[in-house]
Structure formats: C-alpha cells, structure tokens
C-alpha positions in Angstrom: -37.7 19.6 -9.4 -37.5 17.5 -5.6 -35.6 14.5 -7.2 -32.3 14.2 -6.2 -29.5 13.2 -8.6 -28.5 10.4 -9.9 -25.6 8.7 -9.5 -23.3 8.2 -12.0 -21.4 4.5 -12.2 -18.4 6.2 -14.0 -18.4 9.6 -11.5 -17.7 7.5 -9.9 -15.6 4.5 -10.4 -13.1 7.3 -12.3 -13.3 10.1 -8.6 -12.2 6.9 -6.4 -9.2 5.7 -8.9 -8.3 9.4 -9.2 -8.0 9.4 -5.7 -6.4 6.3 -5.5 -4.2 7.1 -8.1 -3.4 10.8 -6.1 -2.8 9.1 -3.2 -0.2 6.6 -4.1 2.1 9.5 -6.1 1.4 11.7 -3.1 2.9 8.7 -0.5 5.5 8.0 -3.0 6.7 11.7 -3.1 6.5 12.0 0.5 8.6 8.8 1.2 11.2 9.7 -1.7 11.5 13.3 0.0 12.3 11.6 3.8 15.3 9.6 2.1 13.8 7.0 0.2 14.4 7.9 -3.3 15.3 3.8 -4.7 11.6 3.0 -4.3 8.9 2.2 -6.6 4.6 1.7 -5.7 4.9 -1.6 -6.1 7.8 -2.1 -3.0 5.6 -0.5 -0.4 2.5 -2.9 -1.9 5.7 -5.4 -1.0 6.2 -3.8 2.2 2.2 -3.7 3.8 2.0 -7.2 3.6 5.3 -8.0 4.9 4.7 -5.7 7.5 3.1 -7.4 10.5 5.3 -10.6 11.3 7.0 -11.8 7.4 5.9 -13.5 4.3 7.3 -16.1 2.1 7.6 -15.6 -1.4 4.4 -16.9 -2.2 1.9 -15.4 0.3 3.5 -12.5 -1.2 3.4 -13.2 -4.5 -0.8 -14.0 -3.8 -0.6 -10.3 -2.4 0.5 -8.8 -5.2 -1.2 -10.8 -7.5 2.1 -11.6 -10.0 4.1 -14.7 -10.4 6.3 -16.7 -7.7 8.9 -15.3 -9.7 7.8 -12.1 -10.6 7.4 -11.4 -6.2 11.2 -13.4 -5.9 12.6 -11.3 -7.8 11.0 -7.7 -6.1 12.7 -9.7 -3.1 16.0 -10.0 -5.0 15.9 -6.3 -5.7 14.7 -5.6 -1.7 17.7 -7.3 -0.4 19.7 -5.8 -2.7 18.5 -2.3 -1.5 18.3 -3.5 2.1 14.7 -3.2 2.9 14.2 -6.7 3.2 16.3 -9.9 4.6 15.5 -14.0 3.6 15.5 -16.0 7.1 13.9 -19.4 8.4 10.6 -20.2 8.4 9.7 -20.7 12.0 7.1 -23.5 10.6 8.3 -24.8 7.3 12.1 -25.7 6.5 11.4 -25.9 3.2 10.0 -22.0 3.3 11.9 -18.5 4.1 10.6 -16.3 5.4 11.0 -12.5 3.8 10.8 -9.5 6.3 12.0 -5.7 7.0 15.7 -4.9 8.0 15.6 -1.8 10.6 16.0 0.0 7.3 12.6 -1.4 5.5 10.7 -0.2 9.4 12.3 3.3 8.9 10.7 3.1 5.3 7.7 1.4 6.4 7.9 4.7 9.4 8.6 7.0 6.1 6.0 5.9 4.4 2.9 6.3 7.4 4.1 10.0 7.6 3.7 9.9 3.6 0.4 9.0 4.2 -0.9 11.2 7.0 0.8 14.8 4.8 -1.4 12.7 1.9 -4.6 12.7 3.5 -4.5 16.0 5.3 -5.9 18.1 3.0 -8.9 16.2 2.6 -10.4 17.0 5.6 -10.3 20.9 4.8 -11.9 20.1 1.5 -14.6 17.6 3.3 -14.5 18.8 7.0 -13.8 16.2 10.2 -17.4 14.4 10.2 -18.1 14.2 6.2 -14.4 12.9 5.9 -15.1 10.2 8.6 -18.3 8.9 6.9 -16.3 8.1 3.9 -13.3 6.3 5.9 -16.8 4.6 6.9 -18.2 4.5 3.6 -15.7 2.4 2.0 -14.5 -0.1 5.0 -18.0 -1.1 4.6 -17.9 -1.5 0.9 -14.3 -3.3 0.7 -14.1 -4.3 3.9 -10.6 -6.8 4.0 -8.7 -4.9 0.2 -7.2 -6.3 -1.1 -4.6 -3.6 -1.6 -2.6 -4.5 -4.3 -1.3 -2.0 -7.0 -2.3 -1.2 -10.7 0.9 -2.0 -12.6 
C-alpha cells in the first residue's frame, strides 16, 4: 500500500505534447492579438533561429528540419510581409544572410510577451517552487532543444 505510483510513459508523453500544443496555440493567439495576424507558428520557429544574428537558408532549413527549398519559400513569404530581409553574408560571399527587420523584431517582442502570458497561469496551478523545478527538470532532459515546429 505504501509503494509509490509508477509513472506511466504514455500519460507523461501525452501530457508534454498537450502542454506543448497549448503553449504554441497561446503564443500564436497572443501574437495575433498584438497585431501580427499574418503569421503561422512555423514563422515563429524561424524567428527564433533568426533572432540572435541572422542565418543562411541552409541554417534555417536545418533548424526547421525542412528542405532548403521549403526554407527559401518561407523566407520569400516573410520578406514579402516585411518581417525579414536578405542581405550580404559577412563571411561568405556566395551566401545571403537572412535577418529580422524592425517589424520582425517587434513581432519577436510580441511573441515574448505572449509567451509570458501563456505561462503565467502555470504558477497559480503549480506554485513558484514546483514551476521552477519543472523548468530545471525540462532543461536537464533536453538541454539544447531542438526547438522545431511539429508540422
């Protein structure tokens, strides 16, 4: 009677996938509510890779786990919408560096705010200590991502 409940791998997997989906939906809704209604979650995953200091099409394709052609198509779309620009690559004359425009940066800030809003209720549900423990545990399980869309 005193034995601990054994964990259920399926319940754990379903729970994490559900939370992930809820989070993506919450961020998407928050970004759209802040005036960026012409974006899909896939764009957000692209922004995450472009934000620090840009990326090539090849690097973006690798990050999104799509073909170079699909990544180039996504970039064409984001250029047309004014979120990114293609520029000279500082280290490679043959490559183009894709970077965020000021509109792209504004959208990135909107996504960060939406993320904060999406996660805020979790503290009320779990309490700050358990939430911090969850964060620490998730980082231990998957320290370097990858942060990729599930298409």
